[in-house]
N, C-alpha and C positions, 0 to 999 in steps of 0.2 A: 337576580331580577327583582323588581320592586313589587310588593303586594299592593293591590288597590289600583295600580296603573302600570301594568307590565308593558313598558314601552319598547319598541324595536324599530329598526330602520324601515322594515317593510310596512309597519303600521302607521308611520308618520307620513307616508306618501299619499298621493291622491288615489281615489278609489277607481278601479276599472274592472271589467269582467274578464275572467271569473275570479281573479285574485287581486289583492292590493299590490300596486307597483312598489318597487324598492326606491327609497329616497334617502340620500345621505344626510344624517343628522349626527348629533353628538355621540361619540363613542362611549361617553360616560353612561349612557342609558343601558349599555350592555352589562354594567357591573352592579346593577341595583340588586337589592336583596328583599326578602319577604320578612317583615317584622312579625313577631309573635306576641308582642305586648305593647301597650301604650307607654308613653314616657313616664307617667305616674299613675298610680291606681285611682279609682273613682273616689271623689271627695264626698264625705258624709253629708247628708242633708238633714240629719237628725235635729240640729239646733235651729233650723229655719222653718217657719210656719207658712205653708202655702195658703192656709185659711185666711191669713191677713191680706193676701192678694186677691183671692177668689170670692170672698164672702159677699161682695157687691156685684158679682158677675153671674149669678144663677140664671140660667136660660139664655145667656148672651152668647154671641159669636166671639170666640176667644182670639181670633187672628189679629184683632186690634189692641189686645191687652198686652202691655209690656210686662214680661215675667222676669224675675231675678235669674241671673245666669246660672246659679247653683242648681236649678232644676233641669238644666240642659244636659245633653250628652255631646261629646266633642265631634259632632258631625252636622253638616248642613242637611236640610231636607232633600236637597238634590242628591247628596251622597247616599242618603237612606233609600231613595228611590232606586238607585243603582243596585241595591241588594236583590231586586227582582232577578238579577242575572246569576245568582249564586249556583243555581241548578240548570245552567244553560245546556248541559248535556241532554236534557229532555227535548230541547228544540232540535238539536242535531239528530236525536233518535227519531223524532217525528218526521223530519225531512227524509230520513233514510228508509222509512216504511212505505210499502207500495199499496197499503190498504187504508182507506180514509177513516175507518173506525179506529184502527190502531194509531193513526196520527192524532185523532181527536182525544184518545186516551192520554197520550203524551202531553198534548196541549192543556188538557184539563188538570193533569198532575202538575204541570208548570204553573198554572194559575193558582193552585193550592200552595205550592212550594214558595210562591212569591211573597206570601205573608208570613211564612214560618219564622223569618228572622225577627219578627216582632215579639215572639215569645219571651216573656220576662223583661222586655225592653221598656222600662218605665220612665226613662229620661226623655226629655223633649228635644228634638233636633233643632238646631238654629234655623230661624226663619230666613230664607234666602233674600238677599237684597235684589232689587230690580236690576236686571242685567247680569246677575251672577251666573256663572257657568260651572260645569264640571265635566271632565272627561275621564274615561276609564278604559284602558286597553289591557285585555287579558288574552295574550296569545295562547296560554295553556288551556283556557276555556273556550277559545275560538270566537271571540267577539270584540268589538269596540263600541263604546257608548259615549254620547255627549248629551248634555242637557242645559237648559237655560231657564231662568226665572223670567217669564214673558209678561207677567202682570203682577202688580202689588195689591191693588184693591179691585176685585178680589185677588188673593194670591193664587197664581197659576204657574205650575212647573211643567215644562214640556221636555220630552226626551226622545231620542232616536238612536237605535242600536242596529248593528249589522253583523252578520256572521262572517267569519274570516274568509270563507269560501263562497260568500254571497248565498248561503243556503237558507238564510232567513233575514227578514227585516222586522224589527220590533219597535213600535213607537206608541206614544200616547201623550195625554195632557191631564194632569191631576190638579184639582182645586179642593183640598180638604176643608170641610166645614166642621169646626170644633165647637162643642157646646159643653158647658158645665152644668150639671144637674144636682148639685148639692153634695153628693158623695162620690160622683164619678164624672169623668170627662169622656165624651163621645166624639169620635172622629169619623165623619162620613166622607169617604174618599171619592168625591164626584169626579167624573171624567171618563173618557173612552180609552181603552187599551186595545191595541191592534197588533196582531201577528200575521205576517205574510210569508208564505212558503212559495217562492217564485217557481221552483221546479215543478210544483203541482198546480200552479196557478190558483192557489187557495188563499183565502184571508179569513181570519178568526177575530172576533171582537168580544170583549167582556168588560165588566167593572168589578172592582174589589169589594169585599164585604165591609161592614161597619166594624170599627175597632173601638172598644170601650175599656178605659182604665178605671178600676174600682178602688175604693178606699183612699181617695185623694186626701181626705182630712186626717183620719186616724186609721190605724191598722196596717196590715200588710197589703201593699199594692199588688194587684193581679190584673191580667189582661184577658179579655174575652173578644172573640170575633163572631159576628153573627150576621145573618142575612142570606139572601139568595144570589147566587152567581150563575149566570147563564153564558156559556161559551158557545158561540154560533159559528158554524162553518158556512160562510155565505155562498160558496159554490155548490155544495151538495144539499144544503138545507138541514143537515144533521146538526144536533146540538147536544150539549151536556149541561143538564140542570143540576147544580150543586147547592145544597143547603148547609151553611155553617150554623150549627145549632147553638142555642143558648144553653147555659150549664144545666138548667132543669133542677128537679128535686134532688137535693143532697149531692149535686154535682154529677149525676148519672150521665148527663150529656156533655160534660165539660170537654171542650176542644174538638168535639166530634164533627165530622163532615160526612154527608151521604148524598147520593144522587144517582141519576140514570143518564145514559146516552140514548137519545131518541132519534129515529129516522125522521124524514120530512113529514111522515104521516103520524108522528108522535107515538110510534110503537117502540116499546122498550127493547133495546138491543143488548145492553149490559148494565150492571150496577157498579157503583163506586162507593167505597166507604173507608173510613180511617179517622185520623186526627191531624189537624193542620200543624200540630206541634211534633208529630212523629212520622207518619207514613200514610200512604194511600194504596188501597187494593182495588182490584176489579174482579167481578165474578158474574156468571149468568144471572139474569133476573129471578128465575124460579127459585133456586136455593136461597138467594138473598131474601126474597119476600117471605119464604117459609121461615127463615131464621128470625126475621123481624116479627112475624106473627107470634112465634113462640116466646120471644123476648118480651113482647107486649103483654102476653098472658101472664108471664111470671111477674112482671111489674105490677099488674092489676091485682094479683094474688097478695103481693106484699102490701099494697095500699089498703086492702080490705082488713088487714090486721093492724090495729092501733099499737103503737110502740110507746108504752109508758104514758099514754095519754097526751103526748106532746104533739102539737099541731105545727106543721111547717109554715114558716112565714118567709117572705122575701128578705134577703139579707145581702149586705155588701161583702160579707166575709167570704173568702175563697173556699168553696166546698172541696171536700176530699173525694175524688172520683172513686167509683167502685173498683177500678183497676187502672194501673199506671200505663199499661200497654193495651193495644188494640186486640180484641178477641178475633182471631183469624178464622174465618169460615172455611171448612175443607173445600178444596177446588179453586181457591182464590189465587190470583196472580199479583205479585207486588209491582206497583208502578213507580213508586218513589219512596225513599226514606231520607229523613233529614240528616245532614252531616253532623257528627258529634261536636259539641261545643268544646273549646279548649279548657284545660283544667283551671286556668286563671280567669275564666269568663266572668264569674261573680264579682271579682274585683275590678273588672274592666267594662262596666256598664252593661253586663250580660251580652257582650259582643260575641259574634261568631268569629272564626278565623278570618273569614272573608271580610267582615266589617272592620276587624282590627287593622286592616291594611289600607282602608279607603282614604285616610287623610295623611298618609305618609308622603312627605315631600323630599325628593332626592335632588341633589345638586344638579344632576343631569337634566332635570326638567326646566331649570332656569333658562329663559330665552326660548323655550319651546312651547309651553302651555301659555294661554293668554293671561293677561293681568287680571282678568275677571274670574279666574278659577278659584273656587272656594278653598283650596288648599292654602291660598295666600291671604285669607281673612285673618287679620291680626287678633280679633277678639276670640275666635275659635281656636287659633293656634295657642294663644295664651292660656285658654281654658284647658286644652289638652295637656299643656305643660304644668298645670296645677297652679297658675298665677291667677287666682279668682279676682283679686282687686283690679289688676290691669285688664283682665277680660271684661269686667263690668264697665270700666271706664271706656274701653274701646267699643263695646257694644253700644253704649249710649252715644258715643261720638259718631259711629256709623249711622245710627238711626236718625240723629240730628242732621247729618250730612245728606241723608236720603230725603228727609223732609224739606230741607233747604233747596235741594235740586228740583224737587217736585213743585215747590213754590215759584222758583225762577222760571220753570217751563210754563207754569200757569200765567205768569205775568207777560211772558213773551208770546204766548199763544202757540208754543211749540208742543207737538205731540211726541210722546216717547216712541221710538222706533226700535223694534226688536231686531236682533242681528242675525240669528240663525234659524228662526221659525217665523211662519206667517199664519194668520188665522184663515180658516177655511172649513169646508164641510168634509167630514170623513168620507172617503170615496166608497166605503163598503156599507155603512149604515146611515149615512146622511147627517149624522149628529155634528154639532159644532165642535171643531177640534183645532189643534195647533199642529201644523205640518212642517217638516224640515224644508228649509230653503236651500240647503246644500252649502258647500264651500268651506265648511269648518276645517276639514282635514287638509286643505290647501296650505294652512299655516300662514295666512296673510291677515294679520291682526291689526290693521291700521284703524285709527279713529275709534278705539274702544272707549266706553264710558269710564270715567274715573269714579269708581264706587267705593274703594277702600281708602 
């Protein structure tokens, strides 16, 4: 079977309840395999100066800045979004629980796990072209996913995923706002993320934390996630408020997350803690608060004692945390642990095993996936194969083709029409969103835009 898009006859059929129907397609799809490495290792960026590109962009929105292809990773942003699904078992686990708090724990763990793949991922994904799509079918993980680039200015990516047994629906629209601040690039992933559990008639919404890449100019690149994430159960009023913490003094808070599940009266029901790069635990609030109080006292005692007369100053250098693993408080329950990275990950853009498979293109997919699928992008395919010169030429050609198409539409007064999503209000929190229009899995791909 193929990694990144595990295609099967059942999954290429139309969707009905409670299972997807069987539809006859190419038998070749049954002989696909899972790849464990990219065609060539990551190409060194040591001889390329990003400062020459970014020095005039401080404080600017970066989505309109053309970046050299060498700073990319061989994935489209649409593919990178699909990495939300690496720990899909948490959604199946949530659906199988009869208790709303236990379900919320699983959903909160899923929200944390969704950003775990970004750890050490310092390459920039390819910006999707308007009308670009991506599909991902993983029978082994129990889901199918499709996404579309629905807007170019501002860039908006919409996605819709379903559980194999219709046990969940997961959808959202993301429009990342990128800014360069001299030594770092900050990505604020604006947009609504929604999870629906039909069996429980429940819907949850949240937004991702801010991601920051430090040492853009010199030094070792490192990634930090920070900000508040609130996962809301719109049926019960229960919510999980999670803080992704900044690294703090000497890296003490590096990668840490903590929060509480609250009932509709804002009473603490349980605490959650861990690291978004490692794991997430839950425990009763009382022992957790007692542990935090003791930890705070110990920290203040250390602060009162000067160390060699050195004063701490803000730095872009990656701090070394007090401990590489989470200190587990007695009585805690493990909710989630990150999947180990493959041994060759450092040579493969810090990809996880899941990410390694996302751009694999099998012969059995020809004539099945639409011509807009980003596996068919010539610039990204050339980059993955190590042909930087051709990748750069193709990237420039596609960008010019996109600009020309936009100019022609402007002249004719024609508006761009999305194919698989439409704009509307999120039914659960009222926010502006992009919602699935359906029909993608019917495999009727007539009159698709020519984007490649």
